[in-house]
N, C-alpha and C positions, 0 to 999 in steps of 0.2 A: 502494500499499500504506500500511496505517494505520500510526505510528510507535509506538514503545513506548509511550509516555506517551499517546496517542491512544487505545490501546488498556486502556490502564489509567484514562485516564477512563470508557471506555464500559464496565470494569467497576465504578469508581464507581457509577456512574447506574443502572446493573441491577441494583448492589446484589451480584453474584454469587448472586443468588436465583433463579437459572432454577430453581435444586432446591427453594428453601423455598415458589414458586410452584404447583411443580408438586405440593409435598406439600399446598398449601391446596388455594384454587377457591371454590366458591360459599361466601357466608355464611348459617348453616344457624341460626337462631334459635327452632327447633320444640325441644318439650320431648321428655325422652330418653323412650324405648319404657318402659310401665307396667309396671310388676314383674306376675309370675304372682298370679293372685287366687288367693287364700286356697280356694275351692272345689276349686280344680284337683286331679286325684289324683295326677297323677303329678309328682313333685319336680322343679325346672328340673334342667337339667345344668349340672354346673361348666361349662362353655365360655359356656353361657346367660346363669349368676349372672356370670361375669368379664366377661361384652361390656354388662350392665343398669351393673354398677357404674361401667365405665370410658365407656361413654356419657352417666352421670349428669355424673361429674366433667369431659367436656369440655364439657357443654352448661353446665355450672353458670359457665365462664368467659363465656359470654354476656353482655355489658350492663355487665360489672364492672370497674370501675377497676384495674390491674395495674400490675406492673413484670417485665422482662422481660431474657433473655438469649443471644444463641442465637451457635454456634458451629458455621460451615462450614468444612468441608474437603474438597477436591477434588485429594488426591494431589498431586503437585508443580505443580497449576494452581494453586495458591492455597490461603490463610486469610482467613477472612471474620470477623471480631466484631463483632457488633452487643449493646449494653443499649440500654434505654431504658424507657418506661411511655407509656400510653395511656388517653382516656378516652373511651369507644364512646359515651357519650351525645352526645358533641360532635363526634364523629368526629377526633380530636385525637390525634395523636401524636408524640412526640418523641424522636429517638435518636443516639446517637453510633456508628460505626464505623468500623474498622479493618481495612485491605486489604493484605495480604502476598503480593505476587505478581511472577515475573518477578524477583526478588532487588531488588523496591524497595517499600516501604510507604507508603501513602498513608490519610490519617483522612480524615472527614466530619460533616459535622451535620446532622442532617434531621430537618425538622418541616412537619408534613402537618396540616391542618386543612380538614374535606372535600375536593374538590378542587386545593387551593392545594397545593403543594410547594415549599419552602425549603431551600436545599443550601447549605453552605459546604464550601467544600474546603481539606485543609490543603497547598496546594501553589498555585504562581501559576500564573495562566492570563490569557497577554495582552488588554490592553484590560478588564480584572476587578479592581475592588478587592478585595481579598484579606480583610478584612474586612467586608465586604457580604455578604448573605445573596442566594443567585441564586432568581430566582423561574421556576417552572414551572407553567404552567394547566393544570392534569390533565385540565380539562372540554375542554381542543382536544389535547392528548397525553395520553391514557390511562395512569394511573400503571400501570398491567399491563404496559404497552409499556417501561415502564422497570426494570420488574422488582421494582415495590412492590407488597404487599397493599393490602387495603381499610385506610383510614384504623381501622378499628371494628375490623379483626383484622390486624395488622401480624405476626404470625407466623405465620400463616396457618394456624391451628389448626380452627377453626368449621368443622362438617359432617363433621370430617375421621371422624367415627364412620360415615359411610352407606359408607365404602369398605373400611372393615376387614372384611379375608377371613377371618381366623383370630385366634384371643385366646385366650390362657391365664392364668390367676395365677400366678404363680412366689414369690408370697412375700405377706407382709402389704403390702397398700395397692403391689406391684408386680404389670408385667402385660409381657408377650411378645406376637407376633402375625407376620400378614403385612398388608400393606395393597395393596387392587387399582387402583392410581393410573390403567385406563382409566376408573372408575367417577366420576371427579372431571370436575368443570365449570370448565376450565382454557383460560386466554390460549393464542392460537394457538400462538405460540412453544413454550410448553410441553407442549401437545397433541402437537405434530411430535418431541420430545424423548421423550414416551410411545412411541407410536409405534415409532419407532428401538430403542425396548427390545424389543421383541417382548414373547415370552408371560412375560418378568423383572417385567415391568411390573407384573401380577397377582399377586405375591407378595414384596413387597416387605419388608423384615424390619423392624420396629420394636418398641423396648420404652418403658413409660413407668413412672411411679411419681404414687402421689394420696397426697397428703396428711394430715393427720389434718382439717384444714375442708372436706375432701371435693374439693377442686380439682385439676385435674392439677399436679402439681408439676413434674414432668418430661419431656422426650420426645427423642427418638431415633431418628432414621428412616437407613436406610442404602441411599441411591439406587445400583443399580447401573449401568455406565456406558454409554452409549451415543454412537454415531459418535466426535466429538473432545471429548465431555465425558465426561470420567475418573468411577470412582465415585464418589461423595460420600456424607460422613456429616455430618449437620444435628443437634446436639444443643441444644435449649431447656429453660430453665428459669422458672419461672414464680414470682412472689411478689407482696409486698404488697396482696392483692385486697381490694378494697374502700377501699382510705386516698386520701384526698385530692390528686389530678393536675391542678396550674395549669400548661396549656400556652395560648400564644396566639401570634397571628403578630407577625413582627418590624414594629416602626416602620417607618415608609414611607422615612424618611433611611435605613434600614440596609438598603433591598432595591434590588437591580437585576435588570435581566432575562439570564436565562440566555443564552448566546449562542448562535445557530440553527446555526451547524455542530457544535455540539456535539448539541442536540437532533434536529439532522437525522439521525443514528447512530440512532435509533428510532425514525424516523416508520413 
């Protein structure tokens, strides 16, 4: 049986992002659906207008640098807080994570550049220098197996409009609706979780806001419980769109390989 600390290490590497992986999936770089032609005799419905506006706001995130902050609350299982920035052009992402679970708190720093992952944990691991970064070759161990999204989509929201089942405007720049998670292109672990949810996976509640610049400013998704995974609320905010982001790999002297025993938990 794994020790409590081993389970916490697993939580760190998976980022407690099973839910956020389920919320994301494929990266969609297509443009939003075009607005209705002016020659159309019937006016677009309020839901169609809301869907188009929200789709435009999500698609506007594609390819733009940004800062983000995510809080995932899984009942008594734990709380994860992740803040970071990303540069899709270089497929680079950096972030800091705090996980509170089982009465303990673990901090982690993460850098991804392409398929290269660098991780620094705020707790001692036998045989490792706590001041150095652990390196994981994502081309050999898929980042999705570690619960991490694509480097160019760290918060797993691109293409989310494909799965929106219902949507309505609740105010200026405010929306709510449901997401059909069965329509997402998911890693095997997340797909299995969605299957356990049954019909509830087809109408997962969400709320979103769109800022003055036309980008999605916040997204809250409330995933139902499934199996041993409790109901989870994930709230993400986005900011600093288009501002310069500088993310680089750590110097070779500051890097060490991640221990095989730790990575074996995600084989």
